[in-house]
C-alpha positions in Angstrom: 78.5 10.8 23.4 80.2 11.4 26.5 83.0 13.9 26.6 86.1 14.7 28.8 86.3 18.3 30.1 89.5 20.0 32.0 89.3 23.2 33.7 90.7 25.1 37.0 89.2 26.1 40.2 90.2 28.7 42.0 90.7 27.3 45.6 87.9 29.0 47.5 85.6 27.5 44.8 86.7 24.6 44.9 86.4 24.6 49.0 82.9 25.4 48.1 82.3 22.6 45.7 83.6 20.2 48.2 81.7 21.6 51.0 78.4 21.2 48.9 79.3 18.1 48.0 79.7 16.6 50.9 76.6 18.0 52.1 74.6 17.3 48.8 76.5 13.3 49.0 76.9 14.0 45.5 80.4 14.2 43.4 81.9 17.3 42.6 81.2 15.8 39.2 77.5 14.9 39.9 77.3 18.9 41.0 79.1 20.4 38.1 76.8 18.6 35.4 73.7 19.6 37.7 74.8 23.2 37.9 75.7 23.0 34.0 71.9 22.1 33.3 70.3 24.5 35.3 71.9 27.5 33.6 71.5 26.0 30.4 67.7 26.0 30.9 67.7 29.3 32.0 69.3 30.1 29.1 67.2 28.5 27.4 63.7 29.8 29.1 65.4 33.1 28.6 66.2 33.3 25.2 62.2 31.5 24.4 60.9 33.8 26.5 57.4 33.9 24.6 54.4 34.9 26.5 57.2 35.1 30.0 56.7 38.5 31.1 60.1 39.9 32.7 59.9 40.8 36.4 60.1 44.0 35.7 57.1 44.2 33.5 55.2 42.3 35.9 55.6 44.6 38.4 54.5 47.5 36.4 51.3 45.8 35.1 51.1 44.8 38.7 51.2 48.5 39.8 48.8 49.4 36.9 46.2 46.7 38.1 45.9 47.6 41.6 45.8 51.7 40.9 42.7 50.3 38.4 41.1 48.5 41.3 41.6 51.4 43.5 40.2 54.1 40.7 37.5 51.4 40.5 37.0 51.4 44.2 36.4 55.0 44.2 34.2 55.1 41.7 32.0 52.4 43.3 32.1 54.5 46.7 30.8 57.6 44.3 28.3 55.5 43.0 27.1 54.7 46.4 26.8 58.3 47.5 24.7 59.6 44.5 22.6 56.6 44.8 21.7 57.7 48.4 21.3 61.4 47.7 19.0 60.0 44.8 16.7 58.3 47.3 17.0 61.4 49.2 16.0 63.4 46.5 13.2 61.0 45.7 11.8 61.4 48.8 11.9 64.7 49.2 10.1 65.8 45.9 7.0 63.5 47.6 6.8 65.8 50.2 7.7 69.5 48.2 4.9 71.4 46.7 5.0 72.5 43.3 3.3 75.3 41.9 
């Protein structure tokens, strides 16, 4: 079912629409339809965002992940140091005299 919608645009927006329609090789109506479809899809995704992580939440999780990976790296470095110390202690025990 097709319908007709009539509305007014301020001159600057109409000029921009004409410029884009000429560049894209599309009619005003075609661009307006595409813009409405895009907007409605955006609203639909926004309203049905189960499993969708908003950008700020994603950023927070990403920063937490980076911090956790940094800590893991520090722990791995510390484990490597302790392993070296452990090996040195094992060697020293062989050389020591115990009474």
